[in-house]
C-alpha positions in Angstrom: -8.6 17.4 -33.5 -11.3 15.9 -35.9 -14.3 14.3 -34.2 -13.3 10.9 -32.8 -14.5 8.2 -30.5 -12.2 8.3 -27.5 -11.8 6.1 -24.5 -10.2 7.7 -21.4 -9.1 5.5 -18.5 -8.5 7.1 -15.2 -11.1 9.7 -16.2 -12.3 10.5 -12.7 -9.2 12.4 -11.6 -5.9 13.9 -12.5 -4.7 14.0 -16.1 -7.5 11.8 -17.4 -10.2 14.1 -16.0 -8.5 17.2 -17.5 -8.3 15.5 -20.9 -12.0 14.5 -20.7 -13.1 18.1 -20.1 -10.9 19.3 -23.0 -12.1 16.7 -25.5 -15.8 16.4 -24.7 -17.1 19.2 -26.9 -16.1 17.8 -30.3 -15.8 14.1 -29.7 -17.6 11.0 -28.5 -16.1 10.1 -25.1 -16.1 6.9 -23.1 -15.1 7.7 -19.5 -13.7 4.8 -17.6 -12.8 4.7 -13.9 -13.8 2.9 -10.7 -15.6 5.9 -9.3 -18.8 6.0 -11.2 -20.3 8.8 -9.1 -17.6 11.2 -10.2 -17.9 10.2 -13.8 -21.7 10.8 -13.8 -21.1 14.2 -12.2 -18.6 15.0 -15.0 -21.1 14.0 -17.6 -23.7 16.2 -16.0 -21.2 19.1 -15.8 -20.5 18.7 -19.5 -24.3 19.0 -20.3 -24.0 16.0 -22.5 -26.1 12.9 -23.0 -25.5 11.6 -26.5 -21.8 11.8 -26.9 -20.5 10.7 -23.5 -20.7 7.1 -22.1 -19.8 6.3 -18.6 -18.5 2.8 -17.8 -17.5 1.9 -14.3 -14.2 0.0 -14.8 -11.5 -1.5 -12.8 -8.8 -1.4 -15.4 -6.8 -4.2 -13.6 -9.6 -6.7 -14.2 -9.9 -8.2 -17.7 -13.6 -8.8 -17.4 -14.1 -5.1 -16.7 -11.9 -4.1 -19.7 -13.8 -6.5 -22.0 -17.1 -4.9 -20.9 -15.7 -1.4 -21.4 -14.7 -2.1 -25.0 -17.9 -4.0 -25.7 -20.1 -1.2 -24.5 -18.0 1.4 -26.3 -18.4 -0.3 -29.7 -22.0 -1.1 -29.1 -22.7 2.6 -28.4 -20.5 4.3 -31.0 -19.8 1.5 -33.4 -16.0 2.1 -33.2 -13.1 3.3 -31.1 -10.5 5.6 -32.8 -8.4 6.6 -29.9 -7.5 5.6 -26.3 -5.9 7.7 -23.6 -4.7 5.2 -21.0 -4.2 7.5 -18.0 -5.0 5.1 -15.2 -2.1 4.2 -12.9 -1.1 3.6 -9.3 2.1 3.4 -7.3 3.2 2.6 -3.7 6.3 4.8 -3.1 8.6 3.1 -0.6 11.9 1.2 -0.4 11.7 -2.2 -2.3 12.3 -4.1 1.0 9.1 -2.5 2.5 6.9 -3.4 -0.5 4.2 -5.9 0.3 3.6 -8.6 -2.4 0.0 -7.3 -2.7 1.3 -3.8 -3.5 3.7 -5.2 -6.1 0.8 -7.1 -7.7 -1.4 -4.1 -7.6 1.2 -1.9 -9.3 1.7 -4.4 -12.1 -2.0 -5.2 -12.5 -3.0 -1.5 -12.9 0.0 -0.2 -14.9 1.0 -3.2 -17.0 -1.7 -5.9 -17.1 -4.2 -3.2 -18.0 -2.3 -2.4 -21.2 -2.4 -6.1 -22.2 -6.1 -6.3 -21.5 -6.9 -3.1 -23.4 -4.9 -3.9 -26.5 -6.1 -7.5 -26.7 -9.8 -6.6 -26.4 -9.5 -3.6 -28.7 -7.9 -5.8 -31.4 -11.1 -7.8 -31.6 -13.0 -4.7 -32.8 -10.5 -2.2 -34.2 -8.7 -2.6 -37.5 -7.0 0.7 -36.9 -6.4 2.4 -33.6 -4.4 5.1 -31.9 -3.2 4.2 -28.4 -1.8 6.9 -26.1 -0.2 5.6 -23.0 0.7 7.8 -20.0 3.9 6.2 -18.8 6.3 7.9 -16.5 9.7 9.5 -16.4 10.5 6.6 -14.0 10.4 4.3 -17.0 13.3 6.2 -18.5 15.1 7.2 -15.4 14.6 4.6 -12.6 14.8 6.2 -9.2 14.8 5.0 -5.6 11.5 4.3 -3.9 9.9 3.7 -7.4 11.3 0.2 -8.1 8.1 -1.6 -8.9 6.5 1.4 -10.6 9.6 1.9 -12.8 9.6 -1.8 -13.7 5.9 -1.8 -14.5 6.0 1.3 -16.7 9.1 0.2 -18.7 7.4 -3.2 -19.2 4.3 -1.5 -20.6 6.4 0.8 -22.9 8.3 -2.2 -24.4 5.1 -4.3 -24.7 3.5 -1.6 -26.8 6.5 -1.2 -29.0 6.7 -4.9 -29.5 3.0 -5.4 -30.5 3.3 -2.5 -32.9 5.5 -4.8 -35.0 2.6 -7.2 -35.2 -0.3 -4.8 -35.3 0.8 -2.4 -38.1 -2.4 -0.4 -38.0 -1.8 0.5 -34.3 -0.3 3.9 -33.8 1.3 4.3 -30.4 2.2 7.5 -28.6 3.9 7.2 -25.1 4.2 10.2 -22.8 6.6 10.2 -19.8 5.3 12.9 -17.4 7.2 14.1 -14.4 5.5 15.4 -11.3 2.1 16.7 -12.3 -0.1 18.6 -9.8 -2.7 15.8 -9.3 -3.9 13.6 -6.5 -1.6 10.8 -7.7 0.4 9.6 -4.7 -1.9 11.2 -2.2 -2.0 7.9 -0.3 1.8 7.8 0.2 3.1 7.7 3.7 4.0 11.3 4.8 7.7 10.6 4.9 7.7 9.5 1.2 5.4 12.2 -0.3 7.0 14.3 -3.1 7.3 18.0 -2.5 4.5 20.1 -3.9 7.0 22.4 -5.7 8.4 21.6 -9.1 5.1 20.2 -10.3 3.4 21.1 -13.6 -0.3 21.9 -14.0 -2.0 18.9 -15.7 -3.9 21.4 -17.9 -0.7 22.5 -19.5 0.5 18.9 -20.0 -2.8 17.9 -21.5 -2.6 20.7 -24.0 0.8 19.4 -25.0 -0.6 15.9 -25.4 -3.5 17.0 -27.6 -1.2 19.1 -29.8 1.0 16.0 -30.3 -1.9 13.8 -31.2 -3.2 16.5 -33.6 0.2 16.5 -35.3 0.6 20.2 -34.6 4.4 20.5 -34.3 4.4 24.2 -33.4 2.0 23.8 -30.5 3.7 20.6 -29.3 7.0 22.4 -29.2 5.4 25.5 -27.5 3.7 23.5 -24.8 6.7 21.2 -24.3 9.0 24.2 -23.8 6.5 25.9 -21.6 6.2 22.8 -19.4 9.9 22.8 -18.8 10.1 26.6 -18.4 7.5 26.4 -15.6 9.5 23.7 -13.9 12.8 25.5 -14.2 11.2 28.7 -13.1 9.9 26.9 -10.0 13.3 25.6 -9.2 14.8 29.0 -9.6 12.0 30.7 -7.7 10.9 32.7 -10.7 7.2 33.3 -11.6 6.4 32.1 -15.1 2.8 33.1 -15.5 
């Protein structure tokens, strides 16, 4: 990947954090998340001062997103690429969902996409936007009603605005069960089994290969991701 200025949301944990560590060496990074303490520690771990900007951001708040974009452009003069990894879910039957949980799911997973693209459009003539959606957007499943709805709404929103903003390049990923802390707050009876989950490091490599336009590596990591999963299901070691 050529040197770029990259915003990563949800950078303090999970897939966003993995991507940050992989991309920090050769790029300008803006790390966005609510936990500033972890972001500052990451910056220190990476031994970087000039090419990494930490911005405490609640991605569900438009004022925070506006500040994130403003600070990014002020520091690096441009934004080339966004990895929107931040997300949240409340896994439970639809009849148990609280209205506040429904609103939180849509604010974080859907409203944030609207806030990001609108604010970025003010500064960026050309932009690559990578959205981490979910397999739930493609295959709705029980206990994920609000999450599935929020993710497919964001997918379609991005595809629609791409018809208006021609210089916007969109890539949408639909991961399935990564080994991250996503869902750690679920009630015990609704927690997903730890098996059949893929290392986010592997998934991040596939994403980077895709963004780089490296078809061979993309295919390699895609196949490896599914081989790992099938191997786990079959009880076969794949590493």
